[in-house]
C-alpha positions as CSV (number, residue, x, y, z in Angstrom):
1,M,-43.5,-43.0,-21.4
2,S,-43.6,-39.6,-21.4
3,K,-42.3,-36.7,-24.0
4,I,-40.4,-33.8,-22.5
5,Y,-40.9,-30.8,-24.5
6,N,-39.3,-27.8,-24.4
7,T,-36.1,-28.7,-22.2
8,V,-34.1,-25.9,-22.5
9,G,-37.0,-23.6,-20.9
10,S,-36.1,-24.5,-17.9
11,L,-32.7,-23.1,-17.7
12,T,-34.2,-20.0,-18.9
13,A,-36.4,-19.9,-16.2
14,V,-32.8,-20.0,-13.9
15,M,-31.0,-17.8,-16.4
16,Y,-33.9,-15.0,-15.5
17,H,-33.7,-15.7,-12.1
18,L,-30.5,-15.1,-12.1
19,Q,-30.0,-12.1,-14.7
20,Q,-32.9,-10.2,-12.0
21,H,-30.8,-10.9,-9.3
22,K,-28.3,-9.2,-11.1
23,I,-26.4,-12.2,-11.1
24,T,-24.7,-12.6,-14.6
25,E,-21.6,-14.6,-14.7
26,F,-23.3,-18.3,-15.0
27,N,-23.7,-18.7,-19.1
28,S,-25.0,-22.5,-18.4
29,L,-25.7,-25.2,-15.5
30,D,-22.7,-26.6,-16.2
31,E,-21.2,-23.2,-14.8
32,I,-23.9,-22.9,-11.6
33,I,-22.6,-26.4,-10.7
34,R,-19.2,-25.7,-10.4
35,F,-20.1,-22.8,-8.7
36,Q,-21.8,-25.0,-6.1
37,N,-19.4,-27.5,-6.0
38,N,-16.2,-25.2,-5.4
39,Y,-18.4,-22.6,-2.6
40,N,-16.4,-23.3,0.3
41,A,-13.2,-23.8,-1.6
42,T,-13.9,-20.5,-2.6
43,R,-15.1,-19.0,0.4
44,K,-11.3,-20.0,1.5
45,K,-9.7,-18.8,-1.5
46,I,-11.4,-15.2,-0.8
47,M,-10.3,-15.4,2.8
48,I,-6.7,-16.3,2.1
49,D,-6.2,-13.8,-1.1
50,Q,-7.6,-11.1,1.6
51,Q,-4.9,-12.2,4.6
52,Y,-1.7,-12.3,1.7
53,L,-3.2,-8.6,1.0
54,L,-3.0,-6.8,3.9
55,E,0.5,-9.3,4.7
56,Q,1.9,-7.3,1.4
57,E,-0.1,-4.3,3.2
58,K,1.6,-4.7,6.3
59,K,5.2,-5.1,4.6
60,I,4.4,-1.9,2.0
61,L,3.8,0.0,5.3
62,D,6.6,-1.3,7.0
63,S,9.1,0.0,4.8
64,E,7.3,3.4,4.1
65,I,7.1,4.5,8.0
66,P,10.9,4.8,8.4
67,E,11.2,6.5,5.1
68,L,8.1,9.2,5.3
69,E,9.6,9.9,9.0
70,N,13.4,10.8,7.9
71,Y,11.4,12.6,5.2
72,I,9.9,14.7,8.0
73,S,12.8,15.4,10.0
74,T,14.8,16.2,6.9
75,R,12.2,18.5,5.8
76,K,11.3,20.3,9.5
77,T,15.2,20.8,9.3
78,A,15.1,22.6,5.7
79,I,12.4,24.8,6.6
80,E,14.2,26.0,10.6
81,N,16.8,26.8,8.5
82,E,15.2,28.3,5.7
83,L,13.4,30.6,8.2
84,I,16.5,31.3,10.4
85,Q,18.1,32.9,7.6
86,K,15.1,34.9,6.7
87,I,15.5,36.1,10.0
88,D,19.1,37.0,9.9
89,R,18.7,39.0,6.8
90,L,15.7,40.8,7.8
91,K,18.0,42.3,10.8
92,Q,20.6,42.5,8.3
93,Q,18.5,45.0,6.3
94,L,17.5,46.6,9.9
95,Q,21.8,46.8,11.1
96,N,22.2,48.0,7.6
97,L,19.4,51.4,8.0
98,P,21.4,54.3,8.1
99,A,21.0,56.1,11.2
100,N,21.3,60.0,10.5
101,A,18.9,60.9,7.8
102,E,19.6,63.8,5.1
103,S,16.3,64.9,5.5
104,N,12.7,65.0,6.9
105,I,11.3,62.5,4.2
106,Q,13.7,60.3,4.1
107,G,14.5,60.3,8.3
108,I,10.7,59.4,8.4
109,S,11.1,56.9,5.3
110,N,13.8,54.8,8.0
111,F,11.5,55.0,10.5
112,I,9.3,53.5,8.6
113,K,11.2,50.9,7.3
114,K,12.7,50.0,10.9
115,I,9.4,49.8,12.2
116,F,8.2,47.7,9.3
117,L,11.6,45.2,9.6
118,E,11.0,45.0,13.8
119,S,7.7,43.5,13.1
120,K,8.6,41.3,10.4
121,I,11.7,39.8,12.7
122,R,9.0,39.6,15.7
123,F,6.5,38.0,13.6
124,R,9.0,35.1,12.5
125,E,10.3,34.5,15.7
126,Q,6.9,34.3,17.5
127,S,5.5,32.3,14.6
128,F,8.8,30.1,14.1
129,N,6.8,26.9,15.5
130,L,4.0,27.4,13.9
131,I,5.1,28.1,10.6
132,V,7.3,24.9,10.7
133,S,4.4,22.7,11.7
134,I,2.2,23.8,9.3
135,S,4.7,23.2,6.5
136,I,4.9,19.8,7.6
137,R,1.2,19.0,8.6
138,R,0.2,17.5,5.5
139,S,3.4,14.8,5.6
140,S,2.5,14.4,9.5
141,N,-1.0,13.5,9.2
142,L,0.3,10.8,6.3
143,F,2.6,9.9,8.5
144,A,0.1,9.0,11.6
145,K,-2.4,7.2,9.4
146,K,-0.1,5.4,7.9
147,K,1.2,4.5,11.3
148,N,-2.2,4.0,13.0
149,R,-2.8,1.6,9.9
150,Y,0.1,-0.2,10.7
151,Q,-0.5,-1.1,14.3
152,Y,-3.9,-2.0,13.2
153,L,-3.2,-4.5,10.8
154,D,0.1,-6.2,13.5
155,T,-2.4,-6.2,16.7
156,Q,-5.5,-7.0,15.1
157,F,-5.0,-9.0,12.2
158,T,-7.7,-11.3,12.2
159,D,-10.3,-8.3,12.7
160,A,-8.7,-6.5,9.6
161,V,-9.1,-10.0,7.8
162,N,-12.6,-10.2,8.3
163,K,-13.7,-6.9,7.2
164,N,-12.0,-6.7,4.2
165,C,-13.8,-10.3,3.6
166,L,-16.8,-9.1,4.5
167,V,-18.0,-7.7,1.2
168,P,-16.8,-10.5,-1.4
169,L,-18.0,-13.3,0.6
170,R,-21.1,-11.4,1.7
171,D,-21.1,-11.3,-2.1
172,H,-20.5,-15.2,-2.6
173,D,-23.6,-16.1,-0.2
174,R,-26.0,-14.0,-2.5
175,K,-24.8,-16.1,-5.4
176,K,-25.1,-19.3,-3.5
177,E,-28.8,-18.3,-2.4
């Protein structure tokens, strides 16, 4: 017959080993055994959870993309109308300049105003498309990213699930080792 001394020592050694490897979720031997017994089921659950999350992301993107496309179209139209109104106001100001000056100073002043207004009109007309594209650039970039992500999820769903599962499964496997 043998006597066993310090039965808690082996559990302490196991817990110490786990802490050294930064695994702190286990508090008893039962939890470790339960983890080992449920290892494969937990792996499958991680895969199913990631699949569900990506399906939800795909649904959200499917609803956000048309909304964003509509916003960009509306915003572009509003900016174009605003620029057209500004150009029309500048042309109106140019037409309202008096043709005959009462003095030389006023004539020079009107001439400078005319050149200034003409240059503003020319600048706005020449950079019209550039101004519009800069104004909607952020929304257009976001639209492109969302559309690319949706296409990726649509065409390569399995790869996306595998990529999303990589880190959680690696952590889960590390705990088993």
